[in-house]
N, C-alpha and C positions, 0 to 999 in steps of 0.2 A: 739551145739551153739558156735559161735566164741566168745571167752572171752575178746578180746581186746575192747578198747573204742576209741572214736574219738570226735573231736570238729571241727566244721566248722565256719569260721568267714570271714568277708570281711573288706577291707579298704574303708573308705569314704574320697574322695579327698586325697587318699594315706595314710590315718591314721586309725589305729585300734581304733576307737572311743569307741567301746563297749568292750574293752579288759577286764576290771574288771568283767563284767558279764560272759564272756566266761571263764575266769580263775576260777571263782566260780563253774561253771557248770562242767568243766573238773575235778576239784578237787573232786566234789561230785561223778562223774562217776567212777573215779579211786578208791576212797575209797570204793564204793559199790562193786567193782570187785576185791578188794585187790591188786591193782596195784600201784606201786610207781608213784606219779604224777610228771611229768616234769615241769620245769620252762618255762611257756608259754612266758613270757617276753623275755627270751633269744632266744627262737625258732623264734619268729616273727621279731626279729631285722633286719635280712638281707632283709626282704620283705617290710619294712615300709618306707614311704616317697617318693615313686617312682610314681606308677600309681595305679589305682583301680584294685583289684584282690580278688579272693576267695581263701582262704587257708584252706585246710583240714589237720588236725594234727591227725595222728593215733598213738595210744599208744598200743603196743603189751603186752600180759601178762608178758613178760620178762622185760618190761620197755623200750624196744627198740622203738624209735620214727621214723615215716616216715612222710614226708611233701609233699603234692601235691598242686600245684599252678595252678590257672586258671585266665586268664585276664578277667576283667569285663568292661562294658562301664563306663565312668566317671559318678560319682554320680550326680544326678540332683539337690540335695538340699532338695528334698522331700522324705519322707519314703514311697514311692509309686511305685509299679510296673506299667509299661506302657502298659500292656496287660490285657484283661479280660480273665480269665481262665474258660474253661468248666470243670465241676466236675461230677464225678460218685461216688455214694455211694456203698460201697462193704462190705460184711460181713467178719469180721476178726479183729484182734488186733495185735499191735506191741508186740514182745516178750520183757519182762521186760520193760514196757512202761516208767518208770520213769528215765531210764538210757540211755545215748547216746552210745550204744555199737554196735559192728560190725555186729550183726545178724540182718540185714535189709532185709533178703530174702523175707519175705512176702510182705512188702510194695513195694520193688523194682519190684518184679514179677508182682504185681497187677498194678503198674504204667506203666510197659512195655506193658501189655495187653491192658490197657485203651488207651495208646498212639496210638495203632493200630486202635482204634475206633475214633480217633480225639479228645480224651479227654486229658486235661492237668494235672489233678490232681485227685486222689482218696480221699475219706473221709471214714475212717473205722468206721464200726458199729459193736458193740459187738454182740455175738450170742443171748444175751437176749434183744437186741434192743436199746442199748444206743449209741449215737453218741460219738466218741472218738476224732479223730484227722485226719489230712490229712497225706499223705505219707511223705511229707516234710514240712507240715504247721500245724498251729492250726487254728481253725475255730471260728468265731463270728457270731451270728445271731442278726438281728436288727428288732425289732417289731414296730419301729416308735417312741418309747419312751425310750427304754433302750436296752443295749447290753446284750446278753446272751451267755455264753461260757461254754463248758463242764468243769467239775471240777475234774474228776478222769479218770484213765485208759489211760493216754497219757503222752507224754513228755511235761513238762511245759517250753515252748519255751521262748527265750529271747524277740522275737518280741511280743509274747502274753503278757508278763509282762509289756512291754512298752505301749501297747494299754490299758491295764487295768489301769495302773498308770495315764496316761494322760487323759483318759476319766474321771476318778473319780476326778482328780484335777481340771477339767473344768466342773464339774456339771453334767456329764453324768452318769446315773445309770448303773452299771455293775453287773449282776447276774452270779456268778460262781456256777453252779449246773449241775446235770446230766440231759441230754437232750434226751428224747425219740425220736427215728426216726419217730414215729407216729405223733409227733408235727409238723414236716415239712409238712407232708401230710395234716395237718389240718390248715395250714396257716402261720407257722413260716418259711416263704419262702425266705426272704431276708438275704443274708449272704456274708461275705468276708473271705479271708484267710490271714495269715500273717506268715512270717518267717524273721529271722534277716538278711538274704542275700538279698532278693528281696524287703522286706518291706511289706506293705499292698497290697494284690493282689485282685483286684475286681473280683467278681464272679456273684452274682445275686442281683441287686438293691443296696440299701444302699449308693447311690452315695454321698449324702451330708455329712453323718457322716464320710465316707472314706476321703473326702477332708479335713475336719476339723482335724481329727486325724493325717493324714499324714503330714500336715503342722506343727502341734504342735510337733510331734516327730522329724521332720526334723530340727526344731529350736533347740531342745535339742541336737541332734547329732552335729549340727554346733558348739554349745558351747563346747561339749566334744572334738571336733577336735582341737579347739583353746587351750583348757586346756592341751591336750596331746602334741601338738606342743611345748607349753611353757615348759613342763616337759622334752621333748627330747632335746630342745635347752639348757636348764639349765644343764642337765646331760652331755652334750657334751662340 
């Protein structure tokens, strides 16, 4: 297993609006693997305030840091991906699921195989039949009255935490519990995906709840953008 860790984040209108959340997760990953955590604020400095991009920060076991940059389309103002993804459920789980470490061989391999079938994302199901997470996303089911999301065996994504927070703050019930794959076959069929780079990704149904949540989270991110812009301006 590769023992290094990584963190991926994006700018929204040129600003790392969710920096605090990414800092906390990187620190957790580094501590779990016994790696000295770098100063993320210093690393992102040269990349902020320009255009929208995705930044991957890799921290080796030695503490050496590598940064990879990818340009993104300008943020729309909504926490919403503009395509509906086709999804395939596959048996298997992420190694050390609670940590964002470099051993992504299983999910990368399965996503590559699925892509050749015209599938955009996989969702992993444990050998004992519990739905876990996507290859690069978390999953939420919608039964028409409440959201249901797996509670264990996966990376607790930043996008996931935003969906849970803003759903609950706006009167939407969220159940965090283990979800059997059999439940999908028996009618728990509407679902969407989420990650902090793309936002909420439509998959099967749940259109109304997706629109509501993406707008709420988009407003929150807009506020965070202005707060961070003020901080940068004050420090300069």
